[in-house]
N, C-alpha and C positions, 0 to 999 in steps of 0.2 A: 552855634558856631564854636563857642569856647569849649563845649563838651567834646566836640570832635578833635580839637587841637590837643586837649588833655589826653584823650584816648590814644591818639597817634604817638604822643610822647612816651606813653607807657608801653606801647607795642613795638619797641625798637629792638630788633635782633642785635644790632651793634651794641647797644647798652647791655644786653644780656651777656654777650661775649666779653665785654669789658669787666663786668662783675665777676665772671668766672675766672678771667685772667688775674684779677686782683687777688682772688682767693688762692689760686695756684701759686702765685708769686709770694704771698704771705707764708704759705706752707714751706715753699722751697727756701726762702731766706731764713726761716727760723729752725728748720729741721735738717737741712742738708749741710754737711761739713764744708763742702766746697764753697757754697754761697756765704756761709758764716765767715770763712777765711777771706774770701774775696771782698766782702763788704765790711769786714771788721766788726761784726756783731758778736754778742755773747750768747752763750747757750742759756735757754730758759726752760723751766720745768713745765709740765703739762698744765698745772693750774694757771701759771702766768700766760701760757698760750691760750687757754680758754678765755681769760679776761681780755686778751687782745682780740679775740674773735667777737666779743660782745658788740662793739660798734658796727662791724660788718653785718652781723646777723640782724641788728636793729634796723640798719638801712634796708636790708632785704625785706624784712617784715613790713616796714613803712611803705616800701615801693609796691609790694603786693597788695597792701591795704588801699593804696592810691589807685591801683588798677581796678580793684573791686568796686570802689566808689565811683570811678569814671564809667565803668560798665553799667552799674545800676542807674546812674543819672542819665546815661545815654538811652537805656531801655525805657526809662520813664518818659523821656522826651519823645521817643518814637511811638509810645503807647498813647500819649495825650494829643498828638497831632491828628486832627480829623482827616479822614480819608474819603475821597469822593467814590460813590458807588457807581456813578455813570448813568443811572436812570432816575430821572425826575429831579436831579440836582440836590438830593438829600445827602447828608454826610453822616458818617458813623465814627465812633471813637474806639 
């Protein structure tokens, strides 16, 4: 039961759109003059921008790793549940 809940939490289209929106906004606020003037931010160089992306990329990698682990554990659970053959009451794994 917990495996199914974990799998559903990772298969969220809404969360994927949120992550994409966060990335786009990060680029817009740091690279476009209009947003920099509107928000009062300072210009940063490419190296600083790269360091700013590290936490977002780490979060993405951790999320993908979580999805992989949830899928593997779900497939193990379905492979270990005995199935009825329907004839003679025997079960197979």
